[in-house]
C-alpha positions as CSV (number, residue, x, y, z in Angstrom):
1,M,5.9,-23.6,-47.1
2,F,3.1,-23.2,-49.5
3,I,1.5,-26.5,-51.4
4,E,-1.2,-25.8,-54.1
5,R,-2.6,-29.4,-56.2
6,V,-3.6,-28.5,-59.6
7,Y,-5.4,-31.3,-60.4
8,D,-7.4,-32.2,-63.7
9,R,-10.7,-33.9,-63.6
10,G,-11.1,-35.1,-67.1
11,L,-8.0,-37.3,-66.8
12,A,-7.8,-37.8,-62.8
13,Q,-4.1,-36.0,-62.0
14,A,-2.9,-34.4,-60.1
15,S,0.1,-32.0,-60.0
16,Y,1.9,-29.5,-57.4
17,V,3.3,-26.3,-57.1
18,V,5.6,-26.6,-53.9
19,A,7.5,-23.6,-52.9
20,C,9.4,-21.8,-49.7
21,Q,8.2,-18.8,-49.0
22,A,10.9,-17.5,-47.2
23,S,13.0,-17.9,-50.0
24,G,10.5,-17.7,-52.8
25,E,11.7,-20.3,-54.8
26,A,9.2,-23.0,-56.2
27,V,9.3,-26.4,-58.0
28,V,6.7,-28.3,-59.8
29,I,5.8,-31.9,-59.4
30,D,4.4,-33.7,-62.7
31,P,2.8,-30.5,-64.6
32,R,0.8,-31.3,-66.9
33,R,0.7,-29.3,-70.7
34,D,-0.7,-26.4,-70.4
35,V,1.4,-24.8,-68.0
36,D,0.1,-21.6,-67.8
37,I,-1.9,-22.1,-65.0
38,Y,1.5,-22.9,-63.0
39,L,2.7,-19.4,-64.0
40,E,-0.7,-17.5,-62.8
41,I,0.2,-19.5,-59.4
42,V,3.5,-18.1,-58.8
43,A,2.9,-15.3,-60.1
44,R,-0.2,-14.4,-58.2
45,E,2.5,-16.1,-55.0
46,E,4.9,-14.2,-56.0
47,F,7.3,-16.8,-56.4
48,S,9.4,-18.1,-59.1
49,I,10.0,-21.9,-60.6
50,T,14.0,-23.1,-60.5
51,R,12.8,-26.6,-61.0
52,V,10.6,-29.3,-62.5
53,L,10.3,-32.8,-61.4
54,E,9.0,-35.9,-62.6
55,T,7.8,-38.7,-60.9
56,H,8.2,-41.6,-64.1
57,V,7.4,-41.4,-67.7
58,H,3.9,-40.6,-67.6
59,A,1.9,-43.2,-69.8
60,D,-2.1,-41.0,-69.5
61,Y,-0.6,-37.6,-70.6
62,L,1.7,-35.5,-72.5
63,S,3.8,-34.5,-69.7
64,G,4.8,-30.5,-70.0
65,A,7.4,-30.1,-67.7
66,R,9.6,-29.0,-70.6
67,E,7.5,-26.4,-72.1
68,L,7.7,-25.1,-68.2
69,A,11.4,-25.3,-68.0
70,A,11.3,-23.5,-71.1
71,A,9.1,-21.2,-70.2
72,T,10.6,-20.2,-66.6
73,G,14.1,-21.2,-67.4
74,A,14.4,-23.8,-64.9
75,E,16.6,-26.6,-64.2
76,L,14.9,-29.8,-65.8
77,L,15.3,-32.6,-62.8
78,L,13.9,-35.9,-64.2
79,S,14.8,-39.5,-63.4
80,G,18.0,-41.9,-63.7
81,E,16.7,-44.6,-62.6
82,G,15.4,-47.6,-64.5
83,G,18.3,-48.4,-66.6
84,A,19.0,-47.6,-70.6
85,D,15.1,-47.9,-71.8
86,W,13.8,-45.3,-69.2
87,Q,16.4,-42.3,-69.7
88,Y,14.9,-39.3,-70.6
89,R,16.5,-38.5,-74.6
90,F,16.7,-35.0,-74.1
91,D,18.9,-31.7,-72.5
92,H,18.2,-32.8,-67.7
93,T,19.2,-33.0,-64.9
94,P,19.3,-37.1,-63.2
95,L,18.2,-37.7,-59.9
96,H,18.8,-40.7,-58.3
97,D,18.1,-42.7,-55.0
98,D,18.7,-40.3,-51.9
99,D,19.5,-37.3,-54.2
100,T,18.2,-34.4,-52.2
101,V,16.7,-30.8,-53.7
102,T,17.1,-27.6,-51.8
103,I,14.4,-24.7,-52.4
104,G,14.7,-22.1,-49.7
105,N,14.1,-24.0,-45.7
106,L,12.8,-27.5,-47.5
107,S,14.1,-30.5,-49.2
108,L,12.6,-33.1,-51.8
109,Q,14.8,-36.4,-50.8
110,A,14.1,-38.3,-54.3
111,I,13.4,-42.1,-53.2
112,H,13.3,-44.9,-56.4
113,T,9.5,-46.7,-55.6
114,P,10.0,-48.8,-59.0
115,G,6.7,-51.3,-59.5
116,H,4.6,-49.2,-61.6
117,T,7.8,-48.5,-64.0
118,P,10.8,-49.4,-63.3
119,E,12.6,-45.8,-62.8
120,H,9.6,-44.1,-60.8
121,L,11.0,-41.8,-58.5
122,S,8.8,-40.4,-55.3
123,F,9.8,-37.4,-53.4
124,L,9.8,-37.3,-49.8
125,L,9.5,-33.6,-48.5
126,F,11.0,-32.1,-45.3
127,D,10.4,-28.7,-44.1
128,H,13.8,-27.9,-41.7
129,A,12.1,-24.5,-40.1
130,A,9.6,-26.6,-38.7
131,G,12.5,-29.6,-37.4
132,E,13.8,-32.5,-39.5
133,R,11.3,-35.0,-39.1
134,P,9.7,-36.6,-42.7
135,R,6.3,-34.6,-43.4
136,M,4.9,-35.6,-46.4
137,I,5.6,-37.8,-50.0
138,F,4.7,-37.0,-53.4
139,T,3.9,-40.6,-54.5
140,G,3.3,-40.4,-58.1
141,D,1.7,-43.6,-59.4
142,F,3.4,-45.4,-57.1
143,L,0.8,-45.2,-53.9
144,F,-2.7,-43.7,-54.4
145,A,-5.6,-43.4,-51.5
146,G,-6.9,-46.8,-51.5
147,D,-4.5,-48.1,-53.8
148,V,-1.3,-49.0,-56.2
149,G,0.2,-48.4,-59.2
150,R,-0.6,-50.9,-61.8
151,P,2.3,-52.8,-62.6
152,D,1.0,-54.3,-66.3
153,L,1.5,-51.1,-68.7
154,L,4.7,-51.5,-69.7
155,D,3.2,-54.8,-71.2
156,E,-0.4,-53.2,-72.2
157,A,0.7,-50.1,-73.7
158,A,4.5,-50.2,-74.2
159,G,4.7,-53.0,-76.2
160,Y,7.0,-55.1,-73.4
161,S,6.6,-59.3,-72.6
162,G,6.6,-60.4,-69.4
163,T,6.8,-57.4,-67.1
164,R,4.0,-58.2,-64.9
165,E,5.2,-60.3,-62.5
166,V,8.3,-58.4,-62.4
167,G,6.8,-55.2,-61.3
168,A,4.4,-56.5,-59.0
169,R,7.7,-57.7,-57.2
170,A,9.3,-54.4,-57.1
171,L,6.2,-52.9,-56.2
172,Y,5.9,-54.9,-53.5
173,A,9.7,-54.0,-52.3
174,S,8.9,-50.3,-52.8
175,L,6.1,-50.6,-50.4
176,Q,8.1,-52.3,-47.8
177,R,11.1,-49.2,-48.0
178,V,8.1,-46.5,-47.7
179,A,6.0,-48.3,-44.8
180,E,8.7,-47.7,-42.6
181,L,8.2,-43.8,-42.8
182,P,6.6,-42.5,-39.7
183,D,2.1,-42.8,-39.4
184,D,1.7,-38.8,-40.0
185,V,3.8,-38.7,-43.2
186,L,0.8,-36.5,-45.4
187,V,0.6,-38.9,-48.7
188,W,0.0,-36.7,-52.4
189,P,-0.5,-39.2,-55.3
190,G,-0.4,-38.3,-58.8
191,H,-3.8,-39.9,-59.2
192,G,-7.8,-39.6,-58.1
193,A,-11.0,-41.9,-58.2
194,G,-11.0,-42.3,-62.2
195,S,-7.6,-42.7,-63.8
196,A,-6.8,-46.0,-65.4
197,C,-3.3,-46.1,-63.6
198,G,-4.9,-48.1,-60.8
199,K,-8.1,-50.3,-60.5
200,A,-9.5,-48.3,-57.1
201,L,-8.5,-45.4,-56.5
202,G,-9.8,-43.5,-53.7
203,A,-11.3,-39.4,-54.6
204,V,-9.7,-38.0,-51.3
205,P,-6.8,-35.7,-52.6
206,V,-4.1,-36.3,-49.7
207,S,-3.8,-39.0,-47.3
208,T,-1.6,-40.0,-44.8
209,L,0.6,-43.1,-44.8
210,G,-0.6,-44.8,-41.4
211,F,-3.9,-44.1,-42.5
212,E,-3.0,-46.2,-45.9
213,R,-1.4,-48.9,-43.7
214,D,-4.7,-49.7,-42.1
215,T,-7.0,-49.4,-45.0
216,N,-5.1,-49.9,-48.4
217,P,-5.6,-53.4,-49.3
218,A,-1.7,-53.0,-50.9
219,F,-0.3,-53.3,-47.2
220,R,-3.2,-55.8,-46.3
221,Q,-1.8,-58.9,-48.2
222,V,-0.4,-61.7,-45.7
223,D,2.9,-62.1,-47.8
224,E,4.7,-61.2,-51.5
225,D,3.0,-63.6,-53.5
226,A,-0.8,-62.5,-52.1
227,F,0.4,-59.2,-52.9
228,V,1.2,-60.3,-56.5
229,S,-2.0,-62.1,-56.9
230,W,-3.9,-59.3,-55.8
231,L,-2.5,-56.4,-57.6
232,L,-2.4,-58.1,-61.1
233,D,-5.9,-59.5,-61.1
234,G,-8.3,-56.9,-62.4
235,Q,-6.4,-54.2,-63.7
236,P,-8.8,-51.8,-66.6
237,E,-8.2,-52.0,-70.2
238,A,-5.1,-50.0,-70.9
239,P,-6.2,-46.3,-73.3
240,R,-4.3,-47.1,-76.6
241,Y,-3.4,-44.1,-76.4
242,F,-0.4,-45.1,-73.3
243,G,1.8,-46.2,-75.7
244,T,2.1,-43.1,-77.1
245,M,2.9,-41.0,-74.2
246,K,5.4,-43.3,-73.3
247,R,7.4,-42.4,-76.9
248,L,6.7,-39.5,-76.4
249,N,7.8,-38.6,-72.5
250,I,10.8,-40.2,-73.2
251,A,11.9,-38.7,-76.3
252,R,9.3,-36.3,-78.3
253,P,11.6,-34.1,-79.9
254,R,11.3,-30.4,-78.8
255,E,8.2,-28.4,-76.5
256,S,5.1,-26.9,-78.0
257,V,4.7,-23.8,-78.1
258,R,0.9,-23.6,-78.1
259,A,0.5,-26.0,-74.9
260,A,2.4,-23.8,-72.8
261,Q,-0.9,-20.8,-73.8
262,P,-3.4,-22.6,-75.8
263,G,-6.4,-20.5,-77.3
264,T,-8.9,-20.9,-80.4
265,D,-8.9,-17.5,-81.6
266,T,-6.5,-18.6,-84.5
267,L,-8.3,-21.6,-85.5
268,P,-10.3,-21.6,-88.6
269,V,-14.2,-22.0,-88.0
270,F,-15.2,-24.9,-91.1
271,T,-18.6,-25.2,-92.7
272,P,-19.5,-28.7,-93.3
273,E,-18.6,-28.6,-97.3
274,Q,-15.6,-27.2,-96.5
275,L,-15.0,-31.0,-95.3
276,A,-16.3,-32.7,-98.0
277,D,-14.1,-35.6,-99.3
278,S,-11.1,-34.8,-96.9
279,D,-9.1,-37.6,-94.3
280,V,-9.7,-35.2,-91.2
281,Q,-11.2,-36.3,-88.7
282,V,-14.4,-34.9,-87.1
283,F,-15.2,-35.3,-83.4
284,D,-18.6,-33.6,-82.8
285,L,-18.7,-32.6,-78.9
286,R,-22.7,-32.9,-78.8
287,D,-25.2,-34.6,-76.8
288,A,-26.4,-38.1,-78.4
289,D,-29.4,-36.7,-79.4
290,D,-28.4,-33.9,-81.0
291,F,-25.7,-35.9,-82.8
292,A,-28.0,-38.2,-83.7
293,A,-30.5,-35.7,-85.1
294,A,-27.9,-34.3,-87.4
295,R,-24.4,-34.9,-88.0
296,L,-21.4,-34.9,-90.5
297,P,-21.2,-38.2,-92.2
298,G,-18.1,-40.7,-90.5
299,S,-17.7,-38.0,-87.8
300,I,-17.3,-39.8,-83.9
301,N,-20.1,-38.6,-81.5
302,I,-17.6,-38.0,-78.1
303,P,-20.1,-36.2,-76.1
304,F,-18.8,-32.8,-73.7
305,A,-17.7,-34.0,-70.5
306,E,-14.5,-34.5,-68.1
307,D,-13.2,-37.3,-69.2
308,M,-13.0,-36.5,-72.7
309,A,-10.1,-36.6,-73.6
310,T,-9.4,-39.9,-72.6
311,W,-12.4,-41.3,-75.2
312,F,-10.0,-38.8,-77.4
313,G,-7.2,-41.1,-76.5
314,W,-8.8,-44.2,-77.3
315,L,-10.1,-43.2,-80.7
316,A,-8.1,-40.1,-82.2
317,A,-5.3,-41.3,-84.8
318,Y,-1.9,-39.2,-83.7
319,D,-1.5,-38.9,-87.8
320,R,-4.1,-37.0,-88.9
321,D,-5.9,-33.5,-88.8
322,I,-8.6,-33.2,-86.3
323,V,-11.9,-31.0,-86.3
324,L,-14.2,-30.5,-83.3
325,V,-18.0,-29.4,-83.7
326,A,-18.1,-27.9,-81.1
327,G,-19.7,-24.4,-79.8
328,R,-17.7,-21.2,-78.6
329,D,-17.8,-21.8,-75.0
330,E,-16.6,-25.6,-74.9
331,R,-13.5,-24.6,-77.3
332,E,-10.6,-23.5,-75.5
333,T,-11.5,-26.9,-73.0
334,A,-12.1,-29.4,-75.7
335,L,-8.2,-28.1,-77.3
336,R,-7.0,-28.3,-74.0
337,A,-8.2,-31.9,-73.8
338,L,-6.1,-32.6,-77.0
339,L,-3.0,-30.9,-75.9
340,R,-2.5,-32.6,-72.7
341,I,-2.6,-36.1,-74.3
342,G,-0.1,-34.6,-77.5
343,L,-2.6,-34.5,-80.0
344,D,-1.6,-31.3,-81.5
345,R,-3.1,-31.8,-85.0
346,C,-6.6,-29.6,-84.5
347,I,-6.8,-28.1,-87.4
348,G,-10.4,-25.8,-86.6
349,F,-13.8,-26.4,-85.7
350,I,-17.3,-26.5,-87.2
351,D,-19.9,-24.5,-85.8
352,P,-22.9,-26.6,-84.7
353,A,-25.9,-24.5,-85.9
354,S,-24.4,-25.6,-89.5
355,L,-25.1,-29.0,-89.1
356,S,-28.5,-30.1,-90.6
357,E,-30.6,-32.7,-91.5
358,S,-30.4,-31.7,-95.1
359,V,-27.0,-31.6,-94.9
360,T,-26.2,-35.2,-93.2
361,A,-28.7,-36.5,-95.9
362,A,-26.6,-35.0,-99.1
363,A,-23.0,-35.6,-97.5
364,G,-24.8,-39.1,-96.6
365,T,-23.0,-42.2,-98.2
366,P,-24.1,-46.0,-97.7
367,S,-21.7,-47.0,-94.9
368,H,-22.0,-43.2,-93.2
369,S,-26.2,-43.0,-93.8
370,G,-27.2,-45.4,-90.6
371,T,-29.9,-43.5,-88.1
372,I,-29.4,-43.9,-84.2
373,E,-32.2,-44.2,-82.4
374,S,-32.9,-43.6,-78.0
375,V,-35.0,-46.4,-76.9
376,D,-35.9,-47.0,-72.7
377,V,-35.8,-50.1,-71.4
378,N,-39.7,-51.2,-72.8
379,A,-38.5,-50.6,-75.7
380,A,-35.5,-52.5,-75.4
381,R,-37.3,-55.1,-74.2
382,E,-39.1,-55.8,-77.1
383,L,-36.3,-55.6,-79.7
384,I,-33.9,-57.7,-77.3
385,D,-37.7,-60.3,-77.5
386,D,-37.6,-60.3,-81.5
387,G,-33.7,-61.6,-81.5
388,I,-32.3,-58.2,-82.1
389,P,-28.2,-57.9,-81.1
390,V,-27.2,-56.6,-78.1
391,L,-23.9,-54.9,-77.2
392,D,-21.9,-53.9,-74.4
393,V,-19.2,-51.6,-74.6
394,R,-18.3,-51.3,-70.8
395,S,-15.2,-52.6,-69.3
396,R,-14.4,-56.2,-69.1
397,S,-15.0,-55.8,-64.8
398,E,-18.1,-53.7,-65.2
399,Y,-20.1,-56.6,-67.3
400,E,-18.0,-59.3,-65.5
401,D,-19.8,-57.8,-62.6
402,G,-23.5,-58.1,-64.2
403,H,-25.1,-57.8,-68.1
404,I,-27.6,-58.3,-69.6
405,D,-27.9,-62.9,-70.6
406,V,-28.0,-62.3,-74.3
407,A,-25.0,-59.5,-74.6
408,S,-22.1,-60.1,-76.1
409,H,-18.8,-57.7,-74.7
410,R,-16.6,-55.7,-76.4
411,H,-15.4,-52.6,-74.5
412,L,-15.9,-49.4,-76.5
413,G,-11.8,-48.5,-76.7
414,Y,-11.4,-51.8,-79.3
415,L,-15.0,-50.9,-81.0
416,S,-13.0,-48.8,-83.6
417,D,-12.1,-51.8,-85.3
418,F,-15.9,-53.6,-85.5
419,R,-16.4,-54.3,-88.9
420,P,-20.5,-55.8,-88.9
421,D,-20.8,-59.4,-90.6
422,D,-24.1,-58.0,-92.3
423,P,-24.6,-54.1,-92.0
424,T,-28.6,-54.2,-92.7
425,Q,-28.8,-56.3,-88.9
426,P,-29.9,-53.6,-86.3
427,I,-27.7,-53.5,-83.2
428,L,-28.5,-52.8,-79.3
429,V,-25.9,-51.1,-77.4
430,H,-25.0,-50.0,-74.1
431,C,-22.9,-49.0,-71.5
432,Q,-23.3,-48.4,-67.6
433,S,-25.6,-44.8,-67.8
434,G,-25.3,-44.4,-71.6
435,Y,-22.5,-41.9,-72.4
436,R,-19.9,-44.3,-73.7
437,S,-22.7,-45.6,-76.3
438,S,-24.0,-42.4,-77.7
439,I,-20.3,-43.0,-78.4
440,A,-20.1,-46.4,-80.1
441,A,-23.3,-45.7,-81.3
442,S,-21.2,-43.5,-83.7
443,L,-18.5,-45.8,-84.6
444,L,-20.8,-48.4,-85.1
445,I,-22.7,-46.0,-87.7
446,R,-19.1,-44.6,-89.1
447,N,-18.2,-48.8,-89.7
448,G,-21.4,-49.5,-91.9
449,V,-23.9,-50.8,-89.3
450,Q,-27.4,-48.4,-90.9
451,K,-29.3,-48.9,-87.7
452,V,-28.4,-48.5,-84.4
453,F,-30.8,-48.3,-81.2
454,N,-29.0,-46.8,-77.7
455,L,-29.8,-48.0,-75.1
456,A,-31.3,-44.6,-72.9
457,G,-29.9,-44.6,-68.9
458,G,-28.1,-47.9,-70.3
459,Y,-27.7,-50.6,-67.2
460,D,-27.8,-48.8,-64.1
461,A,-31.9,-48.7,-66.1
462,W,-31.7,-51.7,-67.3
463,S,-31.0,-53.0,-63.3
464,A,-33.4,-50.8,-62.0
C-alpha cells in the first residue's frame, strides 16, 4: 500500500494519493486544482490514476477532480447522497453509502457522514493483503484532528437558511456511527490548523480514532443537545468566496487547461501607465512598507504569504480581470493561489521596480492619494490619547478574547464595504501581528481615508 499526502499550507487543505503497489492502480481523494503534482507523484512511483474521488462539495477551494480526470482518463466518483440540491451537474459516477471502490488489494468503502454538508462521504480503507480489518479513514471535512467540520456554511456561504442545527444534529449522528470503528483506525482529515472549515483544528497531519475519542471535544459532549450547543458556538467568519466555490464545484461548465499545469511565461508584464483608467483589480504582493512608500492608486496590498489565497477570496471580484504586483520569483506561486480558488482572470503582472513615488503621485486622485504610516506602540498610545479612532480588523473571537478599550471592530473581510463619514479623519488600524492590518490600510486608502496609521506588531505588541 502507498499513501502520499499533498498539503496546501495556504488553504490548510490535504489531498491524498492512495495506491496498490501490487497492481499499480492509484486513486486521488479531494485533489486541488493545479493537478500537476499528482501527475508527478504517479510518474515517479510508476502508478496509473484510475479513479478520482471527492468527499463532498468543497467551499474553500475549487476542486481539481475534473482536471485530473480529464488529464488521466480516470473515472470520476462523486457523492450521490444529500438530495437533489447537492447532486453534481456534470458527468460522473455517483457513490452511495456502503459502495466500495477497489484498486488491487485495497478497497475504499464509502460512508455517508452528513453534517458539514448533506452529501458528505468518508472513505474507509481496507488492505486485504493484510487482513479484513479497516486500516484508515479519509474523513474530508467531517472529522479533523481535534475538531469536526462546521455545519453552518450552507447558511453562512451558500444562501440557505435554518440549516445550522439540522447539520449539527446530522454531524452528531455521523460521529456516533464512526465511533464504532476500532481505536487503531488512522484518521486522515481534509484540513489542518488554519482552515475556516472548523474552529480549532489541530496541526498534526494524521490521528487515530482512539486518540480522537479521548481528546477531541466533539466526542466528549454529554448528549446531542450539548454537542449542538458546543459546535455552533464560536465558529469563525466564513470567507465571502465560499458560496462561489460551492456553486462552481457543483456546476462548473468545464475544466481549466491552465489549472492543470499553471505557468506565467505567457502572461504579459504591464507598466503602471498601461493600466491607467482600466477596470482591472490590482493586488500588490510587496510588504507593507514598500507598498506604503509607492503604490498604484486603488491597488490592494496582500503581502506575499502562505495564506494569501484566502484574502484573494475575501477581496477579489470574480467577474473582473486581475493584475498582480509581484517579483518574478513570486508569480507562479501567486498564480496557483488564485487558480486554487477559481480566480482565473489574472491577465498579467507589474514589476515592483516600475512603481515609484513619482508614479504614485502622478496617478493619484483625491480618493486614492492618502498616506499610510507604520507606528509603534508608544506612538499609537499618543494617537489614542489624542482621540484618533481605532479599528480592530481581527476575527470576532480574537476581538472578544481581548482588545484595545477604545477600538471598534470590523473583520478585515468586510472592510471592502467601509466608507468613511469623514475622509479627513485619520484612523489607527491593527490586527494581531500586523499582516492583516497592512491589507486593511490599503483598503481604507482605496475607500477614501486620507491618513491611515498601521500599528506595527498589532495587538501582540500592544498587549505585550
